[in-house]
C-alpha positions in Angstrom: -89.0 -70.6 218.1 -92.1 -68.3 218.0 -94.4 -68.1 221.1 -97.6 -66.3 221.1 -99.9 -65.6 224.2 -102.4 -68.0 222.8 -99.9 -71.2 222.3 -97.0 -72.9 223.9 -93.9 -74.5 222.3 -91.2 -76.7 223.5 -87.7 -75.7 224.3 -84.9 -78.0 225.5 -86.5 -80.1 228.3 -89.4 -77.9 229.0 -92.6 -76.1 227.6 -92.4 -72.4 227.0 -95.4 -70.1 227.7 -96.0 -66.5 227.0 -97.9 -64.6 229.7 -100.6 -62.6 228.0 -100.6 -60.0 230.9 -96.8 -59.2 231.0 -95.5 -60.6 227.8 -92.6 -62.6 229.7 -91.7 -66.1 228.9 -92.1 -68.7 231.4 -90.4 -72.3 231.3 -92.2 -75.3 232.6 -90.4 -78.6 232.9 -92.0 -81.3 230.8 -91.8 -84.3 233.3 -94.1 -87.5 233.5 -96.8 -86.7 235.9 -96.0 -89.6 238.1 -92.7 -87.8 238.8 -94.1 -84.4 239.2 -94.9 -82.9 242.6 -98.7 -82.4 243.5 -100.1 -80.3 246.3 -101.1 -82.8 249.0 -98.3 -85.4 248.4 -97.2 -86.7 251.6 -93.5 -87.7 252.7 -92.1 -89.2 256.1 -89.2 -86.7 256.3 -88.1 -83.4 255.1 -85.1 -85.1 253.4 -87.6 -87.5 251.5 -89.5 -84.5 250.1 -86.3 -82.6 249.2 -85.1 -86.0 247.2 -88.5 -86.3 245.5 -88.1 -82.5 244.3 -84.3 -82.8 243.5 -85.2 -85.9 241.1 -88.1 -83.9 239.5 -85.5 -81.0 239.1 -83.0 -83.4 237.5 -85.6 -84.7 234.9 -86.7 -81.0 234.3 -83.3 -79.5 233.5 -82.9 -77.3 236.7 -81.4 -77.7 240.2 -82.8 -76.8 243.5 -81.5 -75.7 247.0 -82.8 -75.7 250.4 -84.3 -72.2 251.6 -85.7 -70.8 254.7 -87.6 -72.8 257.3 -89.8 -72.5 260.2 -89.1 -74.3 263.4 -91.0 -75.0 266.8 -89.3 -76.6 269.8 -86.4 -77.8 267.4 -88.8 -79.6 264.9 -89.1 -78.3 261.2 -92.6 -77.4 260.6 -92.4 -75.6 257.3 -89.8 -75.9 254.7 -89.1 -74.0 251.5 -87.2 -75.7 248.6 -86.5 -73.3 245.8 -84.9 -73.0 242.4 -81.1 -72.5 242.5 -81.8 -69.2 240.4 -84.0 -67.8 243.0 -83.1 -64.4 244.4 -80.7 -61.6 243.1 -76.7 -61.3 243.4 -75.9 -58.4 245.5 -73.3 -56.1 244.2 -71.0 -54.1 246.6 -71.1 -50.5 245.7 -67.9 -48.5 245.6 -67.6 -45.0 246.5 -65.0 -43.7 244.0 -65.1 -40.1 245.5 -63.5 -41.4 248.6 -59.5 -41.9 248.0 -59.4 -44.4 250.9 -62.0 -46.7 249.4 -60.3 -46.5 246.1 -57.1 -47.6 247.7 -58.7 -50.4 249.4 -60.3 -51.6 246.2 -57.1 -51.5 244.4 -55.2 -53.3 247.0 -57.7 -56.1 247.0 -57.8 -58.6 244.3 -61.4 -59.9 243.7 -62.2 -62.9 241.6 -64.9 -62.1 238.9 -67.6 -64.7 239.2 -70.8 -64.6 237.1 -74.1 -65.1 238.8 -76.7 -67.8 238.0 -79.5 -65.9 240.0 -82.4 -64.5 238.0 -85.0 -64.1 240.5 -86.8 -67.4 239.7 -90.0 -67.9 241.7 -90.3 -71.7 241.2 -90.6 -73.4 244.6 -92.0 -76.2 246.6 -93.2 -75.8 250.2 -93.7 -78.7 252.6 -95.6 -78.4 255.9 -95.6 -80.9 259.0 -98.8 -82.5 259.9 -100.2 -83.9 263.1 -99.3 -87.4 262.3 -95.5 -86.2 261.9 -95.6 -86.5 258.2 -95.0 -83.8 255.6 -97.2 -82.7 252.7 -96.7 -80.4 249.8 -98.5 -77.4 250.9 -97.7 -75.3 247.8 -95.9 -75.9 244.4 -95.1 -73.4 241.8 -93.6 -74.8 238.7 -93.1 -71.9 236.2 -89.4 -70.8 235.8 -88.2 -67.3 234.3 -85.2 -69.0 232.8 -84.4 -71.5 230.2 -84.1 -75.1 231.4 -81.0 -77.2 230.7 -81.1 -80.0 227.9 -80.4 -83.5 229.3 -77.0 -83.7 227.6 -75.9 -80.5 229.5 -77.3 -81.4 232.9 -73.7 -82.9 233.8 -72.4 -79.2 234.1 -74.8 -78.1 236.7 -73.3 -78.0 240.2 -76.1 -80.6 241.5 -75.0 -83.1 239.0 -71.3 -83.0 240.3 -71.0 -85.3 243.1 -68.1 -87.8 243.7 -69.6 -91.0 244.8 -68.1 -93.0 247.8 -66.4 -95.2 245.3 -65.0 -92.6 243.5 -63.8 -90.7 246.7 -62.1 -94.1 247.8 -60.3 -94.5 244.3 -59.0 -91.0 244.5 -57.8 -91.6 248.1 -56.2 -94.9 247.1 -54.4 -93.3 244.1 -53.1 -90.8 246.3 -51.3 -93.2 248.3 -49.5 -93.9 245.1 -48.5 -90.2 244.8 -51.2 -89.9 242.1 -52.6 -86.4 242.6 -56.4 -85.4 242.1 -56.2 -84.2 238.5 -54.5 -87.3 237.4 -57.1 -89.4 239.3 -59.8 -87.6 237.4 -58.2 -88.2 233.9 -57.8 -91.9 235.0 -61.5 -92.0 236.0 -62.8 -90.2 232.6 -60.8 -92.6 230.8 -62.1 -95.6 232.5 -65.6 -94.5 232.6 -65.6 -93.6 228.8 -65.8 -89.8 228.9 -66.1 -86.7 230.9 -69.8 -86.9 231.1 -69.7 -90.4 232.8 -67.7 -89.4 235.7 -70.3 -87.2 237.3 -67.8 -84.7 238.6 -64.9 -82.5 237.4 -61.2 -82.2 238.1 -62.1 -79.4 240.3 -64.3 -81.5 242.6 -61.4 -83.9 242.8 -58.9 -80.9 243.9 -61.8 -80.1 246.3 -61.6 -83.5 248.0 -58.0 -83.0 248.4 -58.7 -79.5 249.8 -61.3 -80.9 252.3 -59.0 -83.8 253.6 -56.2 -81.3 254.2 -58.8 -78.9 255.9 -59.9 -81.9 258.1 -56.4 -82.6 259.0 -55.7 -78.9 259.8 -53.6 -78.3 262.9 -54.3 -81.8 264.3 -51.6 -83.6 262.1 -49.1 -84.6 264.5 -51.7 -85.6 267.2 -53.6 -87.8 264.6 -50.6 -89.6 263.7 -49.2 -90.0 267.2 -52.7 -91.1 268.5 -53.1 -93.8 265.8 -49.5 -95.3 266.2 -50.1 -95.3 270.1 -53.6 -97.0 269.5 -51.8 -99.7 267.5 -49.0 -100.1 270.2 -52.1 -100.8 272.8 -54.1 -103.0 270.6 -52.0 -104.8 268.2 -49.6 -107.5 269.2 -45.9 -106.6 269.4 -46.3 -103.2 267.7 -43.8 -100.5 269.1 -44.0 -96.7 268.9 -42.1 -94.0 270.7 -42.2 -90.3 270.4 -40.6 -87.3 271.8 -42.1 -83.7 272.3 -40.2 -80.5 273.3 -41.4 -78.1 275.9 -43.7 -76.5 273.5 -45.6 -79.7 272.8 -43.9 -79.7 269.3 -43.1 -83.3 267.8 -39.4 -83.8 267.7 -39.2 -87.5 267.0 -41.2 -90.5 266.1 -40.3 -94.1 265.8 -42.5 -97.0 265.0 -42.1 -100.7 264.0 -44.7 -103.5 263.6 -44.7 -107.2 264.3 -43.2 -108.3 261.1 -40.6 -105.8 261.2 -39.4 -107.3 264.5 -39.4 -110.7 263.2 -37.5 -109.8 260.2 -35.0 -108.1 262.5 -34.7 -111.2 264.5 -33.4 -113.1 261.5 -31.8 -110.5 259.3 -30.7 -107.9 262.0 -27.0 -108.8 261.9 -26.0 -106.0 259.6 -28.3 -102.7 259.1 -27.8 -99.5 257.5 -29.9 -96.3 258.0 -29.6 -92.9 256.4 -31.7 -89.6 256.6 -33.7 -88.4 253.7 -35.2 -85.1 253.2 -38.4 -83.5 251.6 -40.7 -86.3 252.8 -43.2 -84.1 254.3 -44.4 -80.5 254.5 -42.7 -79.9 257.8 -39.2 -80.9 256.7 -38.8 -83.6 259.3 -36.2 -86.0 258.0 -37.2 -89.6 257.3 -34.9 -92.4 258.7 -35.6 -96.0 257.6 -33.7 -98.8 259.2 -32.7 -101.2 256.3 -31.4 -104.7 256.1 -31.1 -107.6 253.7 -33.6 -110.4 253.7 -33.1 -114.2 252.6 -33.7 -113.2 249.1 -30.8 -110.7 249.3 -33.4 -107.9 248.8 -34.0 -104.8 251.1 -36.0 -105.1 254.1 -37.2 -102.6 256.5 -36.9 -102.9 260.2 -38.3 -99.7 261.3 -38.6 -96.1 260.4 -38.5 -92.7 262.1 -39.1 -89.0 261.6 -36.8 -86.4 263.3 -37.3 -82.7 263.5 -33.3 -82.3 263.7 -30.1 -84.0 263.0 -28.4 -83.5 266.1 -26.5 -86.1 268.2 -29.2 -85.8 270.9 -31.9 -86.7 268.4 -30.0 -89.8 266.9 -29.3 -90.7 270.4 -32.9 -90.8 271.5 -33.9 -92.5 268.0 -31.2 -95.3 268.5 -32.3 -95.9 272.2 -35.8 -96.2 271.0 -34.7 -98.8 268.5 -32.7 -100.5 271.1 -35.6 -100.6 273.4 -38.1 -102.1 270.6 -35.6 -104.9 269.5 -33.9 -105.8 272.9 -30.6 -106.1 271.3 -28.0 -104.2 269.1 -27.2 -105.1 265.6 -23.7 -106.6 264.8 -22.8 -104.1 262.2 -24.3 -100.6 261.5 -23.4 -98.8 258.0 -23.8 -95.0 257.9 -22.4 -92.0 256.1 -19.9 -89.9 257.7 -22.5 -87.6 259.7 -20.6 -86.9 262.9 -23.9 -86.7 265.0 -24.8 -90.4 264.0 -21.3 -91.5 264.8 -21.3 -90.1 268.3 -24.9 -91.3 268.9 -23.9 -95.0 267.6 -20.7 -94.9 269.7 -22.9 -94.0 272.9 -26.1 -96.3 272.4 -24.9 -99.2 270.3 -21.8 -100.0 272.4 -21.3 -103.4 271.1 -22.0 -102.7 267.4 -19.3 -102.3 264.7 -19.7 -99.0 262.9 -18.7 -98.9 259.4 -18.6 -95.7 257.3 -19.9 -96.0 253.7 -17.1 -96.4 251.4 -18.9 -95.0 248.4 -19.5 -91.7 250.0 -15.8 -91.5 250.9 -14.5 -92.5 247.6 -17.0 -90.0 245.7 -15.1 -87.3 247.5 -11.7 -88.4 246.4 -11.8 -86.9 243.0 -12.7 -83.5 244.6 -10.0 -83.7 247.1 -7.0 -84.8 244.9 -7.4 -82.0 242.3 -8.4 -81.7 238.7 -5.1 -83.2 237.4 -5.3 -86.5 239.4 -9.1 -86.7 238.9 -8.6 -87.6 235.4 -5.4 -89.7 235.9 -6.6 -93.3 235.1 -3.5 -94.9 236.7 -4.3 -93.0 240.1 -7.9 -94.2 240.0 -7.0 -97.7 239.1 -4.3 -98.0 241.9 -6.5 -96.6 244.7 -9.6 -98.6 243.8 -7.5 -101.7 243.6 -6.7 -101.3 247.4 -9.8 -99.9 248.6 -12.7 -102.0 247.2 -11.1 -105.3 247.6 -11.3 -107.7 250.8 -8.5 -109.9 249.2 -5.5 -108.2 250.9 -4.2 -108.0 254.3 -4.2 -104.7 256.5 -0.5 -104.4 256.2 -0.5 -104.9 252.5 -3.2 -102.1 252.3 -0.8 -99.8 254.4 2.1 -100.5 252.3 0.3 -99.7 249.0 -1.5 -96.7 250.4 2.0 -95.0 251.2 3.3 -96.1 247.7 0.3 -94.2 246.1 0.6 -91.2 248.4 4.3 -90.9 247.7 4.1 -91.5 243.9 1.4 -89.0 243.3 2.9 -86.5 245.9 0.0 -86.8 248.1 1.5 -87.1 251.5 0.7 -83.6 252.5 -3.1 -83.9 251.6 -4.9 -83.5 255.0 -8.3 -85.0 253.9 -6.5 -88.2 252.6 -4.7 -88.3 255.8 -7.8 -88.0 257.8 -9.4 -90.8 255.9 -6.2 -92.9 256.4 -6.4 -92.4 260.2 -10.0 -93.9 260.2 -9.2 -96.7 257.9 -10.6 -99.2 260.3 -14.0 -97.8 259.9 -14.2 -98.2 256.2 -11.4 -100.3 254.4 -12.6 -104.0 254.0 -9.0 -105.2 254.6 -9.4 -104.4 258.2 -12.8 -106.3 258.7 -12.4 -109.0 256.3 -12.3 -111.8 259.0 -15.5 -110.6 260.6 -18.8 -112.7 260.3 -20.8 -111.4 257.4 -18.3 -108.4 256.9 -19.0 -108.5 252.9 -22.9 -108.1 253.5 -23.0 -104.3 253.6 -19.9 -102.0 252.9 -21.8 -99.0 251.8 -25.2 -97.2 252.6 -26.4 -98.0 249.1 -29.0 -100.3 250.7 -30.4 -97.6 252.7 -30.5 -95.0 249.9 -32.0 -97.7 247.6 -34.6 -97.8 250.3 -34.9 -94.1 250.4 -35.5 -94.0 246.7 -38.2 -96.9 247.0 -40.1 -94.9 249.8 -39.4 -91.8 247.5 -42.0 -93.3 245.1 -44.8 -92.8 247.8 -44.0 -89.5 249.3 -44.0 -85.9 248.5 -42.6 -82.5 250.3 -46.1 -81.4 250.3 -47.6 -84.1 252.4 -49.1 -83.9 255.9 -47.9 -86.5 258.5 -51.2 -88.2 258.0 -50.5 -88.6 254.3 -47.0 -89.7 254.9 -47.9 -92.5 257.4 -50.6 -93.7 254.8 -48.2 -93.8 251.9 -45.5 -95.4 254.2 -47.9 -98.2 255.0 -48.6 -98.8 251.3 -44.9 -98.9 250.5 -44.4 -101.5 253.1 -47.4 -103.3 251.7 -45.6 -103.4 248.4 -42.4 -104.4 249.8 -43.7 -107.5 251.5 -45.8 -108.4 248.5 -42.5 -108.7 246.5 -41.0 -110.7 249.4 -43.9 -113.2 249.1 -43.6 -113.2 245.5 -39.8 -114.3 245.7 -41.2 -117.0 248.1 -43.6 -118.3 245.7 -41.1 -118.3 242.9 -38.5 -120.2 245.4 -41.0 -122.9 246.0 -42.7 -123.3 242.6 -39.8 -123.2 240.3 -37.1 -125.5 239.3 -33.6 -124.4 238.3 -31.4 -125.6 235.4 -28.8 -128.0 236.8 -25.1 -127.3 236.1 -23.7 -130.4 237.5 -24.8 -133.9 238.4 -23.8 -133.5 241.8 -26.3 -134.6 244.5 -25.6 -131.6 246.9 -26.6 -129.3 244.0 -30.2 -130.7 244.1 -30.1 -130.7 248.2 -28.8 -126.9 248.1 -31.9 -125.9 245.8 -34.3 -127.2 248.5 -32.5 -125.4 251.2 -31.8 -121.8 249.9 -34.0 -119.4 248.3 -33.8 -118.8 244.7 -31.5 -115.8 244.5 -29.1 -117.1 247.0 -29.1 -120.5 245.3 -28.4 -119.0 241.9 -25.3 -117.3 243.5 -24.3 -120.7 245.1 -24.8 -122.4 242.0 -22.5 -119.8 240.2 -19.8 -120.8 242.6 -20.4 -124.4 242.3 -19.9 -124.2 238.3 -16.9 -122.1 238.8 -15.5 -124.7 241.3 -15.8 -127.7 238.8 -14.9 -125.8 235.6 -12.5 -122.9 236.5 -10.6 -124.1 239.7 -7.8 -126.6 239.9 -6.3 -128.4 242.8 -2.6 -128.0 242.6 -1.5 -130.1 245.5 -3.1 -132.3 248.4 -1.3 -133.1 251.6 -2.2 -134.4 255.1 -1.8 -131.7 257.8 -2.7 -133.3 261.2 -6.3 -134.3 261.2 -7.1 -132.1 258.0 -6.3 -132.7 254.5 -5.1 -129.4 253.0 -6.0 -128.7 249.2 -4.1 -125.8 247.3 -6.7 -124.5 244.8 -5.7 -122.2 241.8 -8.6 -120.1 239.9 -7.9 -120.6 236.3 -10.3 -117.8 235.4 -8.3 -115.1 237.2 -4.9 -114.0 236.0 -2.4 -114.0 238.6 -4.5 -115.4 241.2 -3.1 -116.6 244.5 -3.3 -120.2 245.7 -6.2 -120.7 248.0 -5.8 -123.2 251.0 -8.8 -125.5 252.0 -8.7 -127.5 255.0 -11.1 -130.4 255.3 -11.8 -133.0 257.9 -14.2 -135.6 256.7 -15.3 -137.1 260.0 -17.3 -134.1 261.1 -17.3 -132.3 257.7 -15.1 -129.4 259.1 -14.1 -127.4 256.2 -12.3 -124.0 255.9 -11.2 -121.8 253.0 -8.5 -119.0 253.0 -10.5 -116.9 250.8 -12.9 -116.3 253.6 -16.1 -116.1 251.5 -18.3 -118.1 253.8 -17.4 -116.0 256.8 -18.0 -112.7 254.8 -21.2 -113.7 253.1 -22.5 -116.9 254.6 -22.3 -119.0 251.4 -19.7 -121.6 250.5 -17.1 -120.7 247.9 -16.0 -122.4 244.6 -12.8 -123.8 246.4 -14.9 -125.7 249.0 -17.3 -127.0 246.3 -14.2 -128.3 244.3 -13.0 -130.1 247.4 -16.3 -131.6 248.2 -16.6 -133.0 244.7 -12.9 -134.2 244.7 -13.8 -136.0 248.2 -17.0 -137.6 246.7 -19.3 -136.0 249.3 -22.9 -136.7 248.3 -24.8 -134.5 250.9 -24.5 -130.9 251.4 -22.8 -130.0 254.8 -25.7 -128.9 256.8 -23.4 -127.2 259.5 -22.6 -124.6 256.8 -26.2 -123.6 256.1 -26.8 -120.1 257.5 -30.5 -119.8 258.3 -30.8 -116.2 257.1 -30.4 -117.4 253.7 -32.9 -120.5 253.9 -36.4 -120.6 252.3 -37.9 -120.9 256.0 -35.9 -118.0 257.6 -39.2 -116.3 258.1 -42.1 -118.3 259.5 -44.7 -119.2 256.9 -47.7 -118.2 259.1 -46.4 -114.6 259.4 -46.1 -114.4 255.6 -49.6 -115.8 254.8 -51.3 -113.4 257.5 -49.8 -110.2 256.0 -53.0 -109.4 254.1 -55.0 -109.8 257.3 -52.7 -107.6 259.2 -52.4 -105.0 256.5 -56.2 -104.7 256.7 -56.4 -104.3 260.3 -53.6 -101.6 260.2 -55.5 -99.7 257.5 -58.7 -99.9 259.8 -60.7 -101.1 257.0 -64.2 -101.5 258.0 -66.8 -104.0 257.1 -68.7 -101.6 254.7 -65.5 -101.1 252.4 -64.8 -104.8 252.5 -68.0 -105.6 251.1 -67.9 -102.9 248.5 -64.5 -104.4 247.2 -66.2 -107.8 247.0 -69.1 -106.5 245.1 -66.7 -104.6 242.7 -64.5 -107.7 242.2 -67.6 -109.8 241.7 -68.9 -107.5 239.1 -65.7 -107.4 237.3 -65.4 -111.2 237.2 -69.0 -111.5 235.8 -68.3 -108.9 233.0 -65.1 -110.7 232.1 -66.9 -114.0 231.8 -69.7 -112.5 229.6 -67.5 -110.1 227.4 -67.4 -112.6 224.6 -71.1 -113.0 224.4 -72.9 -109.6 223.4 -76.2 -111.1 224.0 -75.5 -112.3 227.5 -73.8 -109.3 228.4 -76.8 -107.0 227.2 -79.2 -109.1 229.3 -76.9 -108.5 232.4 -76.8 -105.0 231.8 -80.5 -104.7 231.6 -80.9 -106.7 234.7 -78.4 -104.2 236.5 -80.4 -101.2 235.2 -83.5 -102.8 236.4 -81.9 -103.5 239.9 -81.0 -99.8 239.8 -84.5 -98.6 239.1 -85.9 -100.9 241.7 -83.4 -99.7 244.5 -84.4 -96.0 243.7 -88.1 -97.1 244.3 -87.5 -98.8 247.4 -84.7 -96.9 249.0 -85.5 -93.5 247.9 -83.0 -90.9 249.2 -80.5 -92.2 251.7 -79.3 -89.7 254.5 -76.4 -88.0 253.4 -73.0 -88.7 255.3 -71.6 -85.8 257.0 -68.4 -84.6 255.3 -66.4 -84.9 258.6 -67.5 -88.6 258.9 -66.7 -89.4 255.2 -63.2 -88.0 255.5 -62.6 -89.8 258.7 -63.5 -92.9 257.1 -61.5 -92.2 254.0 -58.2 -91.5 256.0 -58.8 -94.0 258.6 -57.7 -91.3 261.2 -60.1 -89.6 263.8 -59.9 -85.9 264.5 -59.0 -85.5 268.3 -61.0 -83.5 270.8 -57.5 -82.1 272.0 -54.1 -81.7 270.8 -51.4 -82.7 273.1 -48.8 -83.1 270.3 -48.2 -80.4 267.6 -46.5 -80.5 264.2 -43.0 -78.8 264.4 -42.4 -75.5 262.6 -39.3 -73.6 261.7 -37.3 -76.9 261.2 -33.8 -76.3 259.5 -32.5 -79.6 258.6 -29.7 -80.1 256.1 -32.1 -80.7 253.1 -35.0 -78.4 254.3 -34.2 -75.7 251.6 -34.4 -72.7 253.9 -30.9 -72.1 253.6 -28.8 -72.8 250.6 -26.2 -75.3 250.8 -22.6 -74.3 250.0 -21.4 -76.2 247.1 -17.9 -77.6 247.0 -15.4 -76.5 244.2 -15.8 -79.7 242.4 -19.6 -79.2 242.2 -19.4 -75.4 241.3 -17.0 -76.4 238.4 -19.2 -79.4 237.2 -22.3 -77.4 237.1 -21.1 -74.1 235.8 -22.7 -73.1 232.6 -20.2 -72.8 229.7 -19.3 -69.2 228.6 -21.5 -68.2 225.6 -19.3 -68.0 222.5 -19.0 -64.9 220.5 -21.1 -64.8 217.2 -21.2 -62.5 214.3 -24.5 -60.7 214.2 -24.3 -60.5 210.4 -23.0 -64.1 209.1 -23.3 -65.9 212.3 -19.6 -66.9 212.3 -17.8 -67.6 215.5 -14.5 -66.3 214.2 -15.2 -62.6 214.3 -17.9 -60.0 215.3 -19.9 -57.9 213.1 -17.4 -55.0 213.1 -15.1 -57.2 211.1 -17.3 -59.2 209.0 -16.6 -59.1 205.2 -20.5 -59.2 204.4 -20.8 -55.9 206.6 -22.6 -53.2 204.2 -20.5 -50.3 203.1 -21.6 -46.9 204.5 -23.3 -44.9 202.1 
């Protein structure tokens, strides 16, 4: 391109001129006159004038910024808008003679950042008139720098702005543990390219930075305030928290209405276990877990604790008891002594069981390397521990035999476990109601892994609570899906018995499948060996044909009132009738399912339907979704529906696209520039948390829990051996053989 003083030339999106006096080039945006500022143009507000100049800058290939202003009594009377390249960058001069200054410069790492400033004089000045409007008082359109082409405008800072919808999208993805960079990659793939997003990955990370800055030191106060507001305004929501003398949060427990309803139906057996690295303060997360009517995990409540002492657990269990009004029948935990002490003091009527899995996991470590590999030992110990088919006296006899046969009578750890056998061996609680429902804390640990999908060790408490609510919503969705499958599917029948059809109408699908399996075994793999009258009852002696060496099971049946009981105890342990009883019902030609043995916790209607169908409304209330966001979602869903309908007809799809573009242009003409939302208000809307004026609760500092990572945990001998790296094998440096080194290698070159 050649430019002379007599002529102009086009370059990029502008016109280039050469000054005949100075010889310097100037660049003028080539923009339609209707979009170009003119002296005398009037605007209602300063922001409206800025929006007009900003649109002109976008079309012309440059960016602008607000500059100085003149105010009288708080009212702007004169405002300057300048090119972003106005001014010059100031550089700090370093006196290299002064040694102290040199040391300061060396000790400070500065980021090198190129400047965009060129001293450009392009500007627009608006002045306030007596009628309270603003007019363009001065306009200088020549730039001393090249203008950006249309395809490169996306790289300018003014063009990189996350829209409200994009910010919501990033925030919603963060609730699924998807970070800002991954969110950006999803958006650029969905939109069809980097340039279509209108922002960069750095802008997405900056949003995360701004959210964390907004939360700041108010983290604990914001969470406690929100949960206490729910307790104040939402029906049957419970929240309790504990502070220390310094005002630091030491404990937090919460449960909503549906958690309480679930506890009323399924709270006979619960498990809880602490999990670590769920937030940036290393507070331990303690969910209370049970089993619902689909035999799936259900959460009754949750807590955060700053320590794992007996006092902390004592406070937590007291809050749990206050919330629900009654204790669970059975509580399963690991061998944490603090938990055990607190349960004994607070849950005075509950049966505390220790997790069998945690104890059996340690057996291999405690018996030594020889017995650890002994299949006979492992088989014999598992046969008496994991079964509920033996009596306590049989267990004790066989335990002593194993200890004697393998010379373990002096093993202190095994002796200690034997001393507390009532707390973990099924033989000692096999006759208790629902004793087989939960023998380990695997349910609680499974719940921990489930919540682990939504949490991170870097999360603030605000983020943790938001992600927890997302996880609970997911859990409840699966429950509703299981309800739907139960109501709208029909199983394959395995018999022609009428009570099989009745059972299908009573139980949920998963429970019916288990019951149907027992029914099939009863009619195909069980046989009545003897029938006799015993008082008012008929006694059936049943043998399991598919179990080698099985003992005879005795079933007592009284037809008058349908009283029936089996010696296997399956109904007492699990709440579902066994194969032996089904065989007796078939032999007795019973047509209807015995309703007195239907346990409500396994039925279809265990949880009231109105609660299930209103989950969505409750979830929206819990997330403080305002009307604007709701309308936005409806518009997006509607647009998606229209596009889906028109996707097969290119002509109609193009017409719809043109209509949308026309609506956008018309909207820009009518609305102009909307008042920008303050960053603080926008983040408050995104999070659903308000920033408090004063903090009465502070986040804990210096927590040292078992999983906090501040102090390295001492590993057991078994762990040290199993994780020890194998010793590096000797290798010859000449031929690579493992049989010798290079000194004895036959291929070693002879010395000259």
